[in-house]
N, C-alpha and C positions, 0 to 999 in steps of 0.2 A: 465415401461413407459419411453420413451426417456427424457433426461435432456437437457435443454437449459440454456443459460447464460443471466442474467440480470445484467448489469454493468453500473457504472457511476463514473466519476472522477469530483471533484469540489474543489474549494479553495476560500479563502477570505484573503484580505490583513491585516485584523484585524485593530489595531490602530497604526501600524508601518508606517513609511514614504515610505517604499519600500517593494515589494513582493519578498522575496528571496527563497520561496518554489517553487518547480516545481513538477507537477504530470502529469502522462500520462497513458493511456491504449493503448498499441501498438499491432496491429495485425501482425502476421508473413507475410512477403512479399509473400510467396509461399505455406506454409503449412496450410491447413484448420484446424481449431480447435485449433491452437497454438497462444497464445497471452501472452503479458507481461505487468503487472501493476507495476508502479514505483512511489514512493514518495521520493523526495529528499529535505532535509531542509538545505539550504545554510547558511553559517556563514562567516563573514570576512569583516566587514566594508561596506561602501557604494559601491554598485555594485559587490563587491568581492564575497559575498555569492551567489548572483543570478547567476553569471558566473559559480561558482562551481556546483551549482545544475543543471544548463543548460547543463554542461559537462556530468553529470551523465545520463541525459535523452538521450543526443546525442550518448554517448558510448553504452548505453543499446540498443538503436534502431539499431545501426550498428551491434552489436553482435547478436541480435535477427534475423535480416535479413539474417545473415550468419549461423544461427544455423541449424544443420541437426540432428534431433533426432536419426537417424540411426547410426550416426558416433560420436556424442558428448553427454555426459551425461548432464542432466539439471543442476546439481550442478557445473559442469565445466563451462558451459556457464555463470551462474550467477557469479561465482568467477572471471572469466576472465573480465566480465563487470565491476565489482567493482575494480579490480586491475588496469585495464586500465584507468578507471576514476580517480583513486587515482594518477596514474602517470601523467596524463594530468593536473589535478588540481595543483599538486605539481610543475610541470614545469611552470605553468602560473604565479606563484608568482614572478618569475624572470623577466617576461616580463612586468607585470603591477604594480609591487611593492606593491601588496596587500597581505593579509594573508588569502586566501580563504580556506574554509573547507566545507564539506557537510556530513550529515548523509544520509543513504539510506535504504529503505526497498523495496524489489521487489518480485513479485509472478509470476512464470512461469506456465501457464495453458497449459496442453496437454490433449487429450482425455483420460478420466478416471484417471488423475493424476495431482497433483499440487506440485510444489517445490518452497520453498521460502528461502530468505536470508536477513540478515540485518547487518548494521554497524552503531553504535551510538544509539540514542534513538527514532528514528522513528519506529513505532510498526506495527506488524501484529497480528491480532486476527482471530482465526478460531472458528466460532460458528456452532453448529448443532441445528437449531431452536433457542431456548433460552439458550442452554447449551454451556458453554465455553469448547472447546476442546483443545485449545492451545493459549498461548499468548507469544510472543517473550519477552526475558529478556533484558532490556535496558543495553547498555554498558555505565553505568553512575556510579558516585560515590555513590549515594544513594542506587542504586540496589546492589552495592558491600556491603554496610553497612547492608542492609536487608538480603542478602545471608549469611553474617557472624554472623547474630543474634544481631548486635549492635543497630539496630533500628527496629521498626515495619513497615509494609507497610503503615499504617496510618500516622506514623511520617514522612515517606518519602515524603508524599504529600506536606508538609509544611516546609521541611528541607531547611535551607538557601543555601545549596550547591546542590539543586536538579537539577540544570541546568548544572552541571559540568560533562563533558563527559570524558570517559577513552580512547576512540578511535573515529576516524572519517576518512573520505577520505580527502587526501591533507595534512595531518600532517607530521611532521618530522619522526615519527616512523611508522613502518609497521602497517597497520590497522588490526583490529580483525574482523573476520566474523563468523556468526553462520548460520547454515543451518537446514532445516527440510523439511518434505514432507508428503503427505497424498495420499493414493491410493484408500481407501475404501469410495469413495465419493457417496453421495446420494442427492436426491432433499431435500432442506432444509439446506444444508451446505452453509455457507456464509463466506467471507473473507473480512476483513477490513484492509487497509493499511493507516496509518495516521501519521502526524507529531505531536510533543508534544503540538503544539498550539491547537490541538483538544482533544487528549486523556486526557490532564490534567484536563478536566472538567467533566469526566464521570466515573462512576463505570462500571465494566464489564457487570453487569446484565442490566443496563440501555441501554448500547450500543446494547446488544443482543436483547432487546425488541423492540427498534426502528427499527432495521434492519429486524427482523422477521415479523413485522406488516406492513411494507411498501415496496414499490418498491425501487430499488437502488437509483433512482433519488429523490424520496420523502424522503428517509432516509437521503441522503446527505443534502437536504435543511433543514430538521428538526434539524439535528445535528449541522449544521453551525449556525442556528438561536439561538439554545440553548447555544452554546459556546460563541457567541457574547454577549448574555444577561448576562451570568455568568462572562464574562471577566470584566464587569463594566468599560469599557473605557480604559483598559490597556491590551488588548489582543494582542497576538503574531500573526504572519502569521499562517494560518492553511490550511492544505490540507488533502484530503482523497480520497481514491478509494475504492469502494464497489463492490464486485463480488459475486453475488448470483446464486446458482444452483437451478433451478426451473423445475417443470414438464412441458414438452412441450405439449401444447394444440393441439390435433389432428385437422387437418383442417376440417371445417364444410362441410358436404355434400351439394352440390348445390341443391337449391329447384327446384322442377319440374316447367316447364312453367305454367303460369296461365291457368286454364281451362283444364289442362292435367290430365287424369286419367289413371294410369297404368293398362294394361290389364293382367289378371291372365294368367299364362302359362297353356296350356292344351294340 
């Protein structure tokens, strides 16, 4: 049965004075069935983080519009988008005397295939129904401690340095990127891109259940409401994009006109 896309992007300012996250689901300008979902979590003082995250979205859209699947690999397009955003953010600090940075996670959808990349601690989850297929590994100090066996994943949730990043766009050092992809897609697959203002409040299984049991829009609303309640008045900006693959419903056959009785062929 054909597969269609159910997608939604949403965000909340949380309890911060300014929204420095940016999120978008961007269709390709010319290629049917090609789209890009992006979440960027900006950092860097008043307006600086917002400008950095906005630059990520702008650069991503420009690269998507020029993306030709026949001539350029998905990974190359994603990497170019992040590198160009990094260069532009880094240059902007000399113009506005701010210290802007941004994380990013992006998902490129093509017919029968998805490719994703991230830098920093904005995450991507791939679920199949309620089963976790993949979760990106944060470029953060606590994830480094978990990987080296020095703390447990449970300890990472409350570690005092859990917000310390090892890489981001706009920093002095070259940023680190991770990539992955999936081609064996089926109805029931879903992808979640989100900033740490959202994922910090959920176990993987809870995220999977909410997304499996609701439309993309309903899931966004439920997750934001739950995150806001759990933040207890000290919540960060939060942003997410949900992309669900669902079975396409065949168009209903038109009903015959009232009073019409089909004649049997003879």
